[in-house]
Biopython code that builds the backbone (N, CA, C, O; Angstrom):
import numpy as np
from Bio.PDB.StructureBuilder import StructureBuilder

atoms = [
    (1, "MET", "N", (27.940, -107.388, 156.935)),
    (1, "MET", "CA", (27.803, -106.077, 157.685)),
    (1, "MET", "C", (26.323, -105.997, 157.718)),
    (1, "MET", "O", (25.407, -106.052, 156.897)),
    (2, "SER", "N", (26.501, -105.794, 159.434)),
    (2, "SER", "CA", (25.351, -105.639, 160.075)),
    (2, "SER", "C", (25.158, -104.267, 160.160)),
    (2, "SER", "O", (26.170, -103.755, 160.640)),
    (3, "LEU", "N", (24.459, -103.601, 159.951)),
    (3, "LEU", "CA", (24.633, -101.566, 160.005)),
    (3, "LEU", "C", (23.578, -101.453, 160.959)),
    (3, "LEU", "O", (22.411, -101.827, 160.842)),
    (4, "ASP", "N", (24.183, -100.847, 161.990)),
    (4, "ASP", "CA", (23.411, -99.786, 163.241)),
    (4, "ASP", "C", (22.531, -99.052, 163.101)),
    (4, "ASP", "O", (22.204, -98.907, 161.924)),
    (5, "LEU", "N", (21.936, -98.459, 163.867)),
    (5, "LEU", "CA", (20.710, -96.700, 162.413)),
    (5, "LEU", "C", (20.466, -96.763, 163.949)),
    (5, "LEU", "O", (19.469, -96.059, 164.106)),
    (6, "THR", "N", (20.828, -97.203, 165.082)),
    (6, "THR", "CA", (19.972, -96.475, 166.295)),
    (6, "THR", "C", (20.374, -95.031, 166.359)),
    (6, "THR", "O", (19.510, -94.160, 166.460)),
    (7, "THR", "N", (22.387, -94.577, 166.274)),
    (7, "THR", "CA", (22.445, -93.515, 166.480)),
    (7, "THR", "C", (21.794, -92.435, 165.308)),
    (7, "THR", "O", (21.191, -91.444, 165.719)),
    (8, "THR", "N", (21.933, -92.654, 163.937)),
    (8, "THR", "CA", (21.267, -92.401, 162.664)),
    (8, "THR", "C", (19.780, -91.915, 163.439)),
    (8, "THR", "O", (19.412, -90.741, 163.467)),
    (9, "ASN", "N", (19.117, -92.905, 163.972)),
    (9, "ASN", "CA", (17.850, -92.530, 164.028)),
    (9, "ASN", "C", (17.438, -91.725, 165.274)),
    (9, "ASN", "O", (16.245, -91.447, 165.395)),
    (10, "VAL", "N", (18.472, -91.255, 166.376)),
    (10, "VAL", "CA", (18.425, -90.441, 167.130)),
    (10, "VAL", "C", (18.717, -89.315, 165.995)),
    (10, "VAL", "O", (17.879, -88.772, 165.275)),
    (11, "PHE", "N", (19.320, -89.225, 166.006)),
    (11, "PHE", "CA", (19.940, -87.216, 164.915)),
    (11, "PHE", "C", (19.209, -87.420, 164.605)),
    (11, "PHE", "O", (18.510, -86.569, 165.156)),
    (12, "LEU", "N", (18.212, -88.290, 163.701)),
    (12, "LEU", "CA", (16.993, -88.246, 162.564)),
    (12, "LEU", "C", (15.580, -87.099, 164.413)),
    (12, "LEU", "O", (15.043, -85.991, 164.439)),
    (13, "GLY", "N", (15.627, -88.016, 165.236)),
    (13, "GLY", "CA", (14.659, -87.128, 166.159)),
    (13, "GLY", "C", (15.416, -85.885, 166.728)),
    (13, "GLY", "O", (14.647, -85.190, 167.392)),
    (14, "ILE", "N", (16.078, -85.629, 166.698)),
    (14, "ILE", "CA", (16.925, -84.870, 167.800)),
    (14, "ILE", "C", (16.201, -83.923, 166.476)),
    (14, "ILE", "O", (15.378, -83.190, 167.024)),
    (15, "MET", "N", (16.197, -83.715, 165.271)),
    (15, "MET", "CA", (16.425, -83.177, 163.824)),
    (15, "MET", "C", (15.018, -82.570, 163.659)),
    (15, "MET", "O", (14.913, -81.455, 163.148)),
    (16, "ALA", "N", (13.986, -83.220, 164.048)),
    (16, "ALA", "CA", (12.025, -84.009, 163.853)),
    (16, "ALA", "C", (11.666, -82.652, 165.167)),
    (16, "ALA", "O", (10.760, -81.819, 165.140)),
    (17, "ALA", "N", (12.626, -82.829, 166.104)),
    (17, "ALA", "CA", (11.468, -82.461, 166.988)),
    (17, "ALA", "C", (12.322, -80.858, 167.221)),
    (17, "ALA", "O", (11.543, -79.940, 167.479)),
    (18, "VAL", "N", (13.921, -80.446, 167.145)),
    (18, "VAL", "CA", (13.831, -79.313, 166.615)),
    (18, "VAL", "C", (13.289, -78.515, 165.824)),
    (18, "VAL", "O", (13.053, -77.345, 166.125)),
    (19, "SER", "N", (12.882, -79.298, 164.147)),
    (19, "SER", "CA", (12.053, -78.606, 163.653)),
    (19, "SER", "C", (10.615, -78.094, 164.248)),
    (19, "SER", "O", (10.468, -76.877, 164.138)),
    (20, "LEU", "N", (9.886, -78.566, 164.657)),
    (20, "LEU", "CA", (9.191, -78.924, 165.093)),
    (20, "LEU", "C", (8.698, -77.662, 166.558)),
    (20, "LEU", "O", (7.565, -77.259, 166.819)),
    (21, "LEU", "N", (9.907, -77.343, 167.211)),
    (21, "LEU", "CA", (10.181, -76.047, 168.042)),
    (21, "LEU", "C", (10.633, -74.750, 167.217)),
    (21, "LEU", "O", (10.502, -73.613, 167.671)),
    (22, "GLN", "N", (11.107, -74.999, 166.122)),
    (22, "GLN", "CA", (11.191, -74.258, 164.600)),
    (22, "GLN", "C", (9.907, -73.322, 164.694)),
    (22, "GLN", "O", (9.762, -72.181, 165.133)),
    (23, "VAL", "N", (8.664, -74.615, 163.874)),
    (23, "VAL", "CA", (7.713, -74.167, 163.549)),
    (23, "VAL", "C", (6.950, -73.545, 164.392)),
    (23, "VAL", "O", (6.045, -72.915, 163.845)),
    (24, "LEU", "N", (7.002, -73.454, 166.239)),
    (24, "LEU", "CA", (6.454, -73.034, 167.068)),
    (24, "LEU", "C", (7.069, -72.463, 167.250)),
    (24, "LEU", "O", (7.344, -73.243, 168.162)),
    (25, "VAL", "N", (8.220, -71.185, 167.425)),
    (25, "VAL", "CA", (8.941, -70.496, 167.710)),
    (25, "VAL", "C", (8.218, -68.925, 166.213)),
    (25, "VAL", "O", (7.946, -67.726, 166.277)),
    (26, "VAL", "N", (8.223, -69.845, 165.280)),
    (26, "VAL", "CA", (7.828, -68.941, 163.896)),
    (26, "VAL", "C", (5.919, -68.787, 164.382)),
    (26, "VAL", "O", (5.594, -67.600, 164.382)),
    (27, "LEU", "N", (5.335, -69.263, 164.568)),
    (27, "LEU", "CA", (3.847, -69.149, 164.756)),
    (27, "LEU", "C", (4.107, -68.040, 166.038)),
    (27, "LEU", "O", (4.025, -66.820, 165.897)),
    (28, "ALA", "N", (4.465, -68.794, 167.420)),
    (28, "ALA", "CA", (4.946, -67.413, 168.837)),
    (28, "ALA", "C", (5.202, -66.010, 167.782)),
    (28, "ALA", "O", (4.424, -65.061, 167.695)),
    (29, "ALA", "N", (6.204, -66.136, 167.201)),
    (29, "ALA", "CA", (6.710, -64.967, 166.361)),
    (29, "ALA", "C", (5.565, -63.845, 165.532)),
    (29, "ALA", "O", (5.717, -62.625, 165.466)),
    (30, "GLY", "N", (4.660, -64.469, 165.072)),
    (30, "GLY", "CA", (4.075, -64.381, 164.538)),
    (30, "GLY", "C", (2.810, -63.622, 164.947)),
    (30, "GLY", "O", (2.445, -62.500, 164.594)),
    (31, "LEU", "N", (2.189, -64.558, 165.830)),
    (31, "LEU", "CA", (1.095, -64.563, 166.278)),
    (31, "LEU", "C", (1.570, -63.162, 167.780)),
    (31, "LEU", "O", (0.517, -62.667, 168.182)),
    (32, "ALA", "N", (2.749, -62.601, 168.485)),
    (32, "ALA", "CA", (3.386, -61.730, 168.821)),
    (32, "ALA", "C", (3.379, -60.277, 168.137)),
    (32, "ALA", "O", (3.005, -59.186, 168.566)),
    (33, "GLY", "N", (4.015, -60.731, 166.737)),
    (33, "GLY", "CA", (3.773, -59.393, 165.763)),
    (33, "GLY", "C", (2.341, -58.872, 165.300)),
    (33, "GLY", "O", (2.095, -57.777, 164.796)),
    (34, "PHE", "N", (1.367, -60.004, 165.613)),
    (34, "PHE", "CA", (0.327, -59.557, 165.036)),
    (34, "PHE", "C", (-0.400, -58.315, 166.217)),
    (34, "PHE", "O", (-1.043, -57.304, 165.934)),
    (35, "VAL", "N", (0.018, -58.891, 167.681)),
    (35, "VAL", "CA", (-0.308, -58.236, 169.183)),
    (35, "VAL", "C", (0.187, -57.152, 168.948)),
    (35, "VAL", "O", (-0.557, -56.242, 169.313)),
    (36, "ILE", "N", (1.285, -56.756, 168.417)),
    (36, "ILE", "CA", (1.828, -55.553, 168.049)),
    (36, "ILE", "C", (2.340, -54.721, 167.486)),
    (36, "ILE", "O", (3.175, -53.850, 167.730)),
    (37, "TYR", "N", (1.409, -55.255, 166.165)),
    (37, "TYR", "CA", (0.481, -54.274, 164.939)),
    (37, "TYR", "C", (-0.935, -53.963, 165.348)),
    (37, "TYR", "O", (-1.444, -52.903, 164.985)),
    (38, "ARG", "N", (-1.722, -54.991, 166.219)),
    (38, "ARG", "CA", (-2.844, -54.338, 166.497)),
    (38, "ARG", "C", (-2.770, -52.997, 167.718)),
    (38, "ARG", "O", (-3.411, -51.950, 167.803)),
    (39, "ARG", "N", (-1.900, -53.473, 168.397)),
    (39, "ARG", "CA", (-1.220, -52.460, 169.546)),
    (39, "ARG", "C", (-1.034, -50.957, 169.201)),
    (39, "ARG", "O", (-1.157, -49.929, 169.866)),
    (40, "VAL", "N", (-0.535, -51.331, 167.324)),
    (40, "VAL", "CA", (0.297, -49.393, 167.499)),
    (40, "VAL", "C", (-0.823, -48.744, 166.842)),
    (40, "VAL", "O", (-1.029, -47.538, 166.703)),
    (41, "LEU", "N", (-1.568, -49.821, 166.429)),
    (41, "LEU", "CA", (-2.589, -49.321, 165.419)),
    (41, "LEU", "C", (-4.035, -48.882, 166.340)),
    (41, "LEU", "O", (-4.866, -48.078, 165.918)),
    (42, "ARG", "N", (-4.096, -49.350, 167.219)),
    (42, "ARG", "CA", (-4.649, -48.540, 168.869)),
    (42, "ARG", "C", (-4.197, -47.247, 169.118)),
    (42, "ARG", "O", (-4.978, -46.314, 169.306)),
    (43, "VAL", "N", (-2.945, -47.129, 169.131)),
    (43, "VAL", "CA", (-2.118, -46.331, 169.908)),
    (43, "VAL", "C", (-2.209, -44.969, 168.307)),
    (43, "VAL", "O", (-2.725, -43.886, 168.583)),
    (44, "VAL", "N", (-1.882, -45.106, 167.358)),
    (44, "VAL", "CA", (-1.997, -44.200, 166.612)),
    (44, "VAL", "C", (-3.506, -43.796, 166.046)),
    (44, "VAL", "O", (-3.877, -42.719, 165.579)),
    (45, "ASP", "N", (-4.348, -45.188, 166.274)),
    (45, "ASP", "CA", (-6.321, -44.573, 165.864)),
    (45, "ASP", "C", (-5.899, -43.400, 167.866)),
    (45, "ASP", "O", (-5.878, -42.198, 167.602)),
    (46, "GLY", "N", (-5.782, -43.522, 168.564)),
    (46, "GLY", "CA", (-5.722, -42.496, 169.841)),
    (46, "GLY", "C", (-4.596, -41.117, 169.574)),
    (46, "GLY", "O", (-4.697, -40.000, 170.081)),
    (47, "LEU", "N", (-3.792, -41.484, 168.857)),
    (47, "LEU", "CA", (-3.204, -40.397, 168.584)),
    (47, "LEU", "C", (-4.130, -39.252, 167.560)),
    (47, "LEU", "O", (-4.439, -38.126, 167.949)),
    (48, "GLU", "N", (-4.382, -39.656, 166.581)),
    (48, "GLU", "CA", (-4.579, -38.832, 165.767)),
    (48, "GLU", "C", (-6.334, -39.095, 165.896)),
    (48, "GLU", "O", (-6.833, -39.265, 164.783)),
    (49, "GLU", "N", (-7.391, -39.160, 167.112)),
    (49, "GLU", "CA", (-8.313, -39.050, 167.831)),
    (49, "GLU", "C", (-7.835, -37.407, 168.715)),
    (49, "GLU", "O", (-7.985, -36.286, 168.229)),
    (50, "ARG", "N", (-7.608, -37.532, 169.251)),
    (50, "ARG", "CA", (-6.650, -36.605, 169.923)),
    (50, "ARG", "C", (-5.987, -35.453, 169.554)),
    (50, "ARG", "O", (-6.324, -34.403, 170.100)),
    (51, "GLN", "N", (-4.995, -35.452, 168.624)),
    (51, "GLN", "CA", (-3.908, -35.038, 167.767)),
    (51, "GLN", "C", (-4.311, -34.057, 167.219)),
    (51, "GLN", "O", (-4.612, -32.879, 167.410)),
    (52, "VAL", "N", (-4.219, -35.189, 166.123)),
    (52, "VAL", "CA", (-4.435, -34.542, 164.180)),
    (52, "VAL", "C", (-6.126, -34.169, 164.025)),
    (52, "VAL", "O", (-6.556, -33.339, 163.224)),
    (53, "ALA", "N", (-6.888, -34.890, 164.874)),
    (53, "ALA", "CA", (-8.636, -33.947, 164.476)),
    (53, "ALA", "C", (-8.706, -32.641, 164.809)),
    (53, "ALA", "O", (-9.096, -31.776, 164.026)),
    (54, "PRO", "N", (-8.197, -32.347, 166.415)),
    (54, "PRO", "CA", (-7.893, -31.107, 166.770)),
    (54, "PRO", "C", (-7.100, -29.930, 165.675)),
    (54, "PRO", "O", (-7.345, -28.838, 165.162)),
    (55, "ALA", "N", (-6.381, -30.605, 165.701)),
    (55, "ALA", "CA", (-5.539, -29.885, 164.103)),
    (55, "ALA", "C", (-5.763, -29.809, 163.542)),
    (55, "ALA", "O", (-5.592, -28.629, 163.237)),
    (56, "VAL", "N", (-6.496, -30.633, 162.342)),
    (56, "VAL", "CA", (-7.227, -30.233, 161.557)),
    (56, "VAL", "C", (-8.263, -29.252, 161.621)),
    (56, "VAL", "O", (-8.580, -28.719, 160.557)),
    (57, "ALA", "N", (-9.176, -28.727, 163.254)),
    (57, "ALA", "CA", (-10.224, -28.265, 162.931)),
    (57, "ALA", "C", (-9.680, -26.607, 163.011)),
    (57, "ALA", "O", (-10.039, -25.513, 162.576)),
    (58, "ARG", "N", (-8.683, -27.128, 163.779)),
    (58, "ARG", "CA", (-8.164, -25.492, 164.201)),
    (58, "ARG", "C", (-7.707, -24.984, 163.149)),
    (58, "ARG", "O", (-7.730, -23.753, 163.154)),
    (59, "VAL", "N", (-6.826, -26.015, 161.198)),
    (59, "VAL", "CA", (-6.553, -25.591, 160.595)),
    (59, "VAL", "C", (-7.674, -24.825, 159.126)),
    (59, "VAL", "O", (-7.596, -24.149, 158.101)),
    (60, "ASN", "N", (-8.479, -25.434, 159.862)),
    (60, "ASN", "CA", (-10.351, -25.381, 158.919)),
    (60, "ASN", "C", (-10.770, -24.348, 159.151)),
    (60, "ASN", "O", (-11.240, -23.662, 158.243)),
    (61, "ALA", "N", (-10.725, -23.869, 160.576)),
    (61, "ALA", "CA", (-10.965, -22.515, 161.318)),
    (61, "ALA", "C", (-10.103, -21.404, 160.908)),
    (61, "ALA", "O", (-10.851, -20.435, 160.779)),
    (62, "ILE", "N", (-8.649, -20.996, 160.585)),
    (62, "ILE", "CA", (-8.054, -20.674, 160.178)),
    (62, "ILE", "C", (-8.743, -20.544, 158.735)),
    (62, "ILE", "O", (-9.526, -19.613, 158.541)),
    (63, "LEU", "N", (-8.498, -21.341, 157.864)),
    (63, "LEU", "CA", (-8.653, -21.414, 156.119)),
    (63, "LEU", "C", (-9.594, -20.436, 156.244)),
    (63, "LEU", "O", (-9.434, -19.252, 155.946)),
    (64, "ASP", "N", (-11.068, -21.194, 156.909)),
    (64, "ASP", "CA", (-12.146, -19.642, 156.952)),
    (64, "ASP", "C", (-11.907, -18.467, 157.311)),
    (64, "ASP", "O", (-12.188, -17.483, 156.627)),
    (65, "ASP", "N", (-11.332, -18.431, 158.482)),
    (65, "ASP", "CA", (-11.091, -16.936, 158.507)),
    (65, "ASP", "C", (-10.061, -16.461, 157.059)),
    (65, "ASP", "O", (-10.224, -15.481, 156.332)),
    (66, "VAL", "N", (-9.351, -17.171, 157.003)),
    (66, "VAL", "CA", (-8.646, -16.148, 155.827)),
    (66, "VAL", "C", (-9.857, -16.464, 154.741)),
    (66, "VAL", "O", (-10.330, -15.421, 154.291)),
    (67, "LYS", "N", (-10.247, -17.241, 154.406)),
    (67, "LYS", "CA", (-11.250, -17.056, 153.389)),
    (67, "LYS", "C", (-12.561, -15.691, 153.051)),
    (67, "LYS", "O", (-13.011, -15.141, 152.046)),
    (68, "GLY", "N", (-12.807, -15.592, 154.724)),
    (68, "GLY", "CA", (-13.456, -14.425, 155.036)),
    (68, "GLY", "C", (-12.730, -12.826, 154.752)),
    (68, "GLY", "O", (-13.242, -11.963, 154.039)),
    (69, "VAL", "N", (-11.571, -12.705, 155.414)),
    (69, "VAL", "CA", (-10.812, -11.915, 155.027)),
    (69, "VAL", "C", (-10.230, -11.071, 153.682)),
    (69, "VAL", "O", (-10.139, -9.874, 153.408)),
    (70, "THR", "N", (-9.808, -12.607, 152.836)),
    (70, "THR", "CA", (-9.711, -12.496, 151.683)),
    (70, "THR", "C", (-10.606, -11.673, 151.242)),
    (70, "THR", "O", (-10.280, -10.496, 151.087)),
    (71, "SER", "N", (-12.636, -12.327, 150.780)),
    (71, "SER", "CA", (-13.000, -11.689, 149.802)),
    (71, "SER", "C", (-13.686, -10.549, 150.891)),
    (71, "SER", "O", (-14.848, -10.366, 150.529)),
    (72, "THR", "N", (-13.410, -9.841, 151.927)),
    (72, "THR", "CA", (-13.508, -8.415, 152.029)),
    (72, "THR", "C", (-12.304, -7.464, 151.342)),
    (72, "THR", "O", (-12.450, -6.502, 150.587)),
    (73, "VAL", "N", (-11.236, -7.977, 151.791)),
    (73, "VAL", "CA", (-10.041, -7.221, 151.099)),
    (73, "VAL", "C", (-10.466, -6.978, 149.009)),
    (73, "VAL", "O", (-10.542, -5.920, 148.384)),
    (74, "LYS", "N", (-10.672, -8.601, 148.434)),
    (74, "LYS", "CA", (-11.428, -8.480, 147.177)),
    (74, "LYS", "C", (-12.683, -7.358, 147.282)),
    (74, "LYS", "O", (-12.805, -6.701, 146.249)),
    (75, "LYS", "N", (-13.514, -7.072, 148.221)),
    (75, "LYS", "CA", (-14.996, -6.985, 147.853)),
    (75, "LYS", "C", (-13.946, -4.563, 148.065)),
    (75, "LYS", "O", (-14.012, -3.659, 147.232)),
    (76, "GLU", "N", (-13.201, -4.548, 149.540)),
    (76, "GLU", "CA", (-12.956, -3.302, 149.369)),
    (76, "GLU", "C", (-11.925, -3.009, 148.366)),
    (76, "GLU", "O", (-12.006, -1.853, 147.951)),
    (77, "THR", "N", (-11.118, -3.606, 147.926)),
    (77, "THR", "CA", (-9.958, -3.539, 146.836)),
    (77, "THR", "C", (-11.023, -2.726, 145.522)),
    (77, "THR", "O", (-10.787, -1.555, 145.223)),
    (78, "GLY", "N", (-12.237, -3.554, 144.790)),
    (78, "GLY", "CA", (-12.810, -3.627, 144.573)),
    (78, "GLY", "C", (-13.917, -1.729, 144.756)),
    (78, "GLY", "O", (-14.702, -1.487, 143.839)),
    (79, "GLN", "N", (-13.853, -1.186, 145.363)),
    (79, "GLN", "CA", (-14.576, -0.217, 146.075)),
    (79, "GLN", "C", (-13.334, 0.346, 146.000)),
    (79, "GLN", "O", (-13.464, 0.877, 144.897)),
    (80, "ILE", "N", (-12.368, 0.593, 146.302)),
    (80, "ILE", "CA", (-11.233, 1.526, 146.289)),
    (80, "ILE", "C", (-10.461, 1.841, 144.018)),
    (80, "ILE", "O", (-9.911, 2.827, 143.528)),
    (81, "GLU", "N", (-10.864, 0.413, 143.335)),
    (81, "GLU", "CA", (-10.505, 0.599, 142.198)),
    (81, "GLU", "C", (-11.766, 2.072, 142.054)),
    (81, "GLU", "O", (-11.492, 3.261, 141.888)),
    (82, "ARG", "N", (-12.795, 1.586, 142.156)),
    (82, "ARG", "CA", (-14.582, 2.522, 141.479)),
    (82, "ARG", "C", (-13.658, 4.245, 142.062)),
    (82, "ARG", "O", (-13.505, 5.355, 141.554)),
    (83, "LEU", "N", (-13.344, 3.728, 143.068)),
    (83, "LEU", "CA", (-13.184, 5.842, 143.566)),
    (83, "LEU", "C", (-11.648, 6.086, 142.869)),
    (83, "LEU", "O", (-11.390, 7.253, 142.573)),
    (84, "VAL", "N", (-10.840, 5.279, 142.650)),
    (84, "VAL", "CA", (-9.877, 5.824, 141.776)),
    (84, "VAL", "C", (-9.559, 6.629, 140.792)),
    (84, "VAL", "O", (-8.813, 7.570, 140.521)),
    (85, "GLY", "N", (-10.996, 5.431, 140.002)),
    (85, "GLY", "CA", (-11.554, 5.460, 138.588)),
    (85, "GLY", "C", (-12.015, 6.824, 138.727)),
    (85, "GLY", "O", (-11.406, 7.543, 137.935)),
    (86, "TRP", "N", (-13.093, 7.640, 139.626)),
    (86, "TRP", "CA", (-14.273, 8.577, 139.402)),
    (86, "TRP", "C", (-13.290, 9.661, 139.458)),
    (86, "TRP", "O", (-13.271, 10.630, 138.699)),
    (87, "ILE", "N", (-11.883, 9.252, 141.108)),
    (87, "ILE", "CA", (-10.707, 10.742, 140.911)),
    (87, "ILE", "C", (-10.418, 11.440, 139.420)),
    (87, "ILE", "O", (-10.632, 12.409, 138.692)),
    (88, "VAL", "N", (-9.646, 9.930, 139.593)),
    (88, "VAL", "CA", (-9.517, 9.813, 137.695)),
    (88, "VAL", "C", (-10.062, 10.494, 136.451)),
    (88, "VAL", "O", (-9.449, 11.295, 135.745)),
    (89, "ASP", "N", (-11.150, 10.114, 136.308)),
    (89, "ASP", "CA", (-11.973, 10.574, 135.686)),
    (89, "ASP", "C", (-12.128, 12.259, 135.668)),
    (89, "ASP", "O", (-11.955, 12.991, 134.693)),
    (90, "GLY", "N", (-12.427, 12.568, 136.753)),
    (90, "GLY", "CA", (-12.646, 13.560, 137.164)),
    (90, "GLY", "C", (-11.702, 15.039, 136.941)),
    (90, "GLY", "O", (-12.021, 16.179, 136.605)),
    (91, "ILE", "N", (-10.577, 14.481, 137.258)),
    (91, "ILE", "CA", (-8.873, 14.945, 137.100)),
    (91, "ILE", "C", (-8.974, 15.685, 135.820)),
    (91, "ILE", "O", (-8.970, 16.866, 135.474)),
    (92, "GLY", "N", (-9.126, 13.724, 134.862)),
    (92, "GLY", "CA", (-9.384, 14.202, 133.028)),
    (92, "GLY", "C", (-10.368, 14.938, 132.877)),
    (92, "GLY", "O", (-10.061, 15.823, 132.079)),
    (93, "ARG", "N", (-11.442, 15.045, 133.241)),
    (93, "ARG", "CA", (-12.380, 15.930, 132.442)),
    (93, "ARG", "C", (-11.720, 17.762, 133.205)),
    (93, "ARG", "O", (-11.382, 18.677, 132.453)),
    (94, "ARG", "N", (-11.703, 17.830, 134.121)),
    (94, "ARG", "CA", (-10.948, 19.121, 134.638)),
    (94, "ARG", "C", (-9.411, 19.469, 133.778)),
    (94, "ARG", "O", (-8.842, 20.451, 134.255)),
    (95, "ARG", "N", (-8.931, 19.037, 133.005)),
    (95, "ARG", "CA", (-7.759, 18.968, 132.799)),
    (95, "ARG", "C", (-7.967, 19.309, 130.795)),
    (95, "ARG", "O", (-7.360, 20.016, 129.991)),
    (96, "ARG", "N", (-9.085, 18.405, 130.712)),
    (96, "ARG", "CA", (-9.414, 18.428, 129.330)),
    (96, "ARG", "C", (-10.430, 20.462, 128.650)),
    (96, "ARG", "O", (-10.376, 21.039, 127.564)),
    (97, "ARG", "N", (-11.104, 20.799, 129.859)),
    (97, "ARG", "CA", (-11.461, 21.813, 129.853)),
    (97, "ARG", "C", (-10.357, 23.552, 131.118)),
    (97, "ARG", "O", (-10.477, 24.121, 132.203)),
    (98, "PRO", "N", (-9.290, 23.574, 129.662)),
    (98, "PRO", "CA", (-8.561, 24.272, 130.904)),
    (98, "PRO", "C", (-9.136, 25.799, 130.091)),
    (98, "PRO", "O", (-8.388, 26.758, 130.280)),
    (99, "HIS", "N", (-9.817, 25.944, 129.618)),
    (99, "HIS", "CA", (-10.020, 27.673, 128.851)),
    (99, "HIS", "C", (-11.395, 27.888, 130.110)),
    (99, "HIS", "O", (-12.064, 28.919, 130.183)),
    (100, "GLU", "N", (-11.600, 26.567, 131.086)),
    (100, "GLU", "CA", (-12.775, 27.232, 132.093)),
    (100, "GLU", "C", (-11.696, 28.014, 132.964)),
    (100, "GLU", "O", (-10.474, 27.865, 132.943)),
    (101, "GLU", "N", (-12.447, 28.872, 133.723)),
    (101, "GLU", "CA", (-11.697, 29.971, 134.686)),
    (101, "GLU", "C", (-11.864, 29.604, 136.137)),
    (101, "GLU", "O", (-12.924, 29.723, 136.752)),
    (102, "ARG", "N", (-11.106, 29.299, 136.472)),
    (102, "ARG", "CA", (-10.532, 28.602, 138.021)),
    (102, "ARG", "C", (-11.836, 29.259, 138.881)),
    (102, "ARG", "O", (-12.752, 29.953, 138.439)),
    (103, "PRO", "N", (-11.634, 28.871, 140.038)),
    (103, "PRO", "CA", (-12.082, 29.849, 141.025)),
    (103, "PRO", "C", (-10.857, 30.379, 141.765)),
    (103, "PRO", "O", (-9.937, 29.580, 141.939)),
    (104, "SER", "N", (-10.751, 31.416, 142.145)),
    (104, "SER", "CA", (-9.505, 32.249, 142.698)),
    (104, "SER", "C", (-10.039, 31.680, 144.770)),
    (104, "SER", "O", (-10.977, 31.556, 145.556)),
    (105, "ARG", "N", (-8.793, 31.566, 144.627)),
    (105, "ARG", "CA", (-8.924, 31.377, 146.173)),
    (105, "ARG", "C", (-8.462, 32.605, 147.178)),
    (105, "ARG", "O", (-7.333, 33.086, 147.273)),
    (106, "ALA", "N", (-9.464, 32.916, 147.785)),
    (106, "ALA", "CA", (-8.968, 34.207, 149.145)),
    (106, "ALA", "C", (-8.880, 33.647, 149.954)),
    (106, "ALA", "O", (-9.601, 32.838, 150.539)),
    (107, "MET", "N", (-6.967, 34.435, 150.215)),
    (107, "MET", "CA", (-5.974, 34.432, 151.180)),
    (107, "MET", "C", (-6.410, 35.133, 152.125)),
    (107, "MET", "O", (-5.725, 35.306, 153.133)),
]
sb = StructureBuilder()
sb.init_structure("model")
sb.init_model(0)
sb.init_chain("A")
sb.init_seg("    ")
for serial, (resi, resn, name, xyz) in enumerate(atoms, 1):
    if name == "N":
        sb.init_residue(resn, " ", resi, " ")
    sb.init_atom(name, np.array(xyz, "f"), 0.0, 1.0, " ", f" {name:<3s}", serial, name[0])
structure = sb.get_structure()
């Protein structure tokens, strides 16, 4: 019985060609993915330069202003606390001396 392997060899040749074609498609897809990745990175870097960096600069400027306002308020609050303390001490001293005559008010 002689076996004719022509059909089998044709199918093996087709499968080898298809496998080679699949490898080429996978490599092309990988290369296309890499190119798209690089382009997306460039776009993101451009967005960061044009959008994010100025926004960060504005936020930092606002934070600097807030810091200045906060320090001014803190300083003024300290002065007001000293003034209120001085007034309260004066009132307390005045109340401790009830026997002293208060000046009469002229009407």
